C-alpha positions in Angstrom: -0.9 -9.6 29.9 -4.0 -7.9 31.3 -7.4 -9.4 30.5 -8.6 -6.1 29.2 -5.7 -5.9 26.6 -6.5 -7.9 23.4 -3.9 -10.3 22.3 -4.2 -9.0 18.7 -5.1 -5.3 18.8 -7.3 -4.0 16.0 -5.4 -1.9 13.6 -7.4 1.1 12.2 -5.5 1.2 9.0 -7.1 -1.2 6.5 -5.0 -3.4 4.3 -5.9 -3.3 0.6 -5.4 -6.0 -1.9 -3.2 -5.4 -4.9 -6.4 -5.1 -7.0 -8.0 -2.5 -4.6 -4.8 -0.4 -4.4 -4.4 -0.5 -8.2 -8.0 0.6 -8.7 -7.5 3.6 -6.3 -4.5 4.6 -8.3 -6.1 4.0 -11.7 -3.6 1.4 -12.6 -3.6 -2.3 -13.4 -2.4 -4.7 -10.7 0.4 -5.8 -13.1 1.8 -2.2 -12.9 2.1 -2.4 -9.2 3.9 -5.8 -9.5 6.3 -4.4 -12.1 7.0 -1.4 -9.9 7.8 -3.7 -6.9 10.1 -5.9 -8.9 12.0 -3.1 -10.6 12.1 -0.7 -7.6 10.3 2.0 -9.5 9.9 5.3 -7.6 7.7 6.7 -6.6 5.4 3.9 -5.6 3.2 3.3 -2.6 4.7 1.4 0.3 3.6 -2.3 0.4 3.4 -5.0 3.1 4.5 -8.5 2.3 2.1 -10.7 4.4 3.4 -14.0 3.0 5.6 -15.3 0.3 2.9 -14.6 -2.3 0.6 -12.1 -0.8 1.2 -8.3 -0.9 -1.0 -5.7 0.7 -1.1 -1.9 0.7 -2.1 0.1 3.7 -4.9 2.5 2.8 -3.0 5.4 4.4 0.1 4.6 2.3 -2.0 4.7 -0.9 -3.7 7.9 0.1 -0.3 9.5 1.0 1.1 8.4 -2.3 -1.8 10.1 -4.1 -1.3 13.2 -2.0 2.4 13.3 -2.8 1.7 13.1 -6.5 -1.0 15.7 -6.3 1.1 18.3 -4.6 4.0 17.8 -7.0 6.5 16.7 -4.4 7.3 13.6 -6.3 7.7 13.3 -10.0 6.9 10.0 -11.8 9.5 8.9 -14.4 
């Protein structure tokens, strides 16, 4: 590995907490938990960072909002 290459490159896409993602979507965090456990679609993609911690990429939440806004996905 080159000395100029960082061991852990900085990722430009911020990870949001469940509370932050829910707030952006105008939902309660419990709604996101329910969606994950039931497989509700559409829902924003999530990242499981540990057994109990889930995060949402900012870009995934923004893409989810854009998909809903342009009518390409219909919520049940």
